[in-house]
N, C-alpha and C positions, 0 to 999 in steps of 0.2 A: 831365432834362438836366443839364448842368454848372452848378453854382451859382457863377457867376463873381462875384457880389457878395460871397459868403463868401470865395472865394479872393482877391479883390482886398483885402478888409479885412485878411486875414492877412499879405499881403506888402506892403501899403501903396501899392497901385496902384488905379487906376480899373477897374471890372469890364470896360469896353470895351477898356482897354489890355491887360489880362490875356488876354482872348479873342483879340486880334489877335496878340499875341506867340505865343500857342500855335498859332494857325492858320497864321501866316506864317513862323515860325521853328522852333518845336520840333517840330510835327507833321510838317513837310516834311523834317526832318533824317533822313539814313540811319541805319542801326544803327551804334552806337558803334564807332569804329575801335579797333583793338588793335595792339600792337607798337610798333616804332620810330617816332619822329616824323620826317616828311620835312622837309627843310630849309625848304621853302615854308611848312609848317605852323608851324615854330618861329619864323620871321620874322613871320608873321601874328600869332602869340600875343604876341610881344614888343611889337608896335606896339599891340595892343589893351590890353596891360597898362600901357604907358606913358600911353595915353590915359585909362584908368580911374583910375590912380594920380595923375594930374595932374602928373607929373614934368616934362613939358615946360614948365609954368608956373613951376616951382621948380627951377632948376639949380644954385643956390648955397645951401648951408645954413649958417646962422650960428649962433652960440652961444646967440642969443636965441629960436631956433625951439623950439616946444614938442615934447614926444616923439611926438605923433601925426604929425609930419612926418618921422620917421626911416623906414627901410626897412620895419620892422615895422608902423609906423602906416599907411603907404601900402598894404601888403598887406591891411590890414583893411579898407580903404575899396573894395577891388576887388569888384564884383559878378560873381562867377564864372558865374553863369547867363547874364548879358548877354554876357560874353566867349565862353563856349562856344556861344552862339547864332550867333556869327559865325566859329566855327572849325568847319567841317563835319565831323560825325562824332565830335567829341570831347565828352565829358561835362564838367560843371563840376569834378568832382573830379580828372579827368585833367589839365585845364588848370592847376588850382591846384598839384597834385603836381609837374607839370613844372617850374613856375616855382620852386617851393620847393626842389626838388632842384638846380636850376640856380644859384640864389643861394647855397645852402649850399656847393655844390662850387666855386664862383667864389671865395668867401670862404676856404675851405680852401686852395685853390691859392696865393692871395696870402699866406697865413700860413706863415712860415718854419718848417721842422722844427726842433724843440728837441733838446737833448741827451737829454732824458728819453725823447722819442719815438723817437729813433734807438736808444737803449739797449733799449727795449721792443721795437722791430721786430726788432733783431738777435737778442735772446733768443728771440723767437718763431720766427724763421727758423732759428736754430741748432738749437733743439729739434726742429723739423719736419724738417730735412735729416738729422740724426743718427738720428732715430727710424726714418726711411724709407730711410736710406742713399742719399740722393739725390747725385748727382755733377754735375748740370748745372742751372743756374738756370731753364731752361725747363721743368723738371719739377716745380717748386714749385707747390703748390696754394694760390693767393693767397686764395681765398675764405675759408679758415680762418684767415688771418693778418692781417686788417684790424684797425685800431686805432680808437679813438673819434675820430670826425671825419676819419678817414683811410680812405676806401674801398679796396678791394683793389687797383685799378689805380694808385692813388697810392702805395701801399706797394711795389708791383712797380717802379714807376719809381724810387722812392727807393732801393731796394736795388740795382738795376742801376746807378744813378748812383754809389753807393758802390763797387761792384765796379770799374767803369771807372776812377774816380779813383784808387783804391788800386793798381790794376795799372799805371796810367800813371805814377804818382809814387813808387813803391816797388819793392822787389825781389820783389814777390809776384806778378808777372806769370804765372809758371808754377805757382803754387800751386793745389791743388785747392779745390773749393768750401767744404768745411768748414774747411780750414786758413785761407783767406783771410777767411772770415766771423769766425772766432775772432780773427784778427789785427785786423780792424777793431773788433770788440767790445773788445778789450784796449787798442788804441792810439788809436782814434778815427780820423777822416778825416785824411789827410795834409795839411799846409798847402800853399797854392799856391807855386810857385816864385816867387822875387823878380821875374823877368822878366815873368810874367803879371800880377803886381800892378802893375808899373810901366805896362804896356800899358794896363791898365783906367783908371789915373789919367789917362793922356793922353786 
């Protein structure tokens, strides 16, 4: 039979506890789910991670807090096996990867694009569209043009924002894709009109 005492010693739990967890949680779970996460799954996962990390008990972080209380430290305290046991059909690795990707993407969304990143993106896009003689932005293959910490969809959104702003604020509205990309690469993004800046200050 199953050696629950050995298993319990290995994971730091009582033999009876391991046996109960296996019978009532793991063994009864359906085959691991695949594909996109449903909104209900994501919300359930978020609630479990908050509980496991103890974030509801510490909502304010001070300079005196030790490093184990930062986001990385909280992640290390999470028992992904316990989390997965309460998210039906998802494995511990699936739960962990979902959370890690979400945290990384959220951090990158909040981080402003730098001039260096803009330049690197424009260089890649320009080489790509010239090589393939691409005339329209929707023909760009963004999977080949991502930057470090900037996945394809973020690069796509940033470039389209560049095009929209340049067409709106300059005389490049009718320029073709290669010409307007070269214009942005050479001149940078045009500044906001004074009226827009005044409205934002109000």
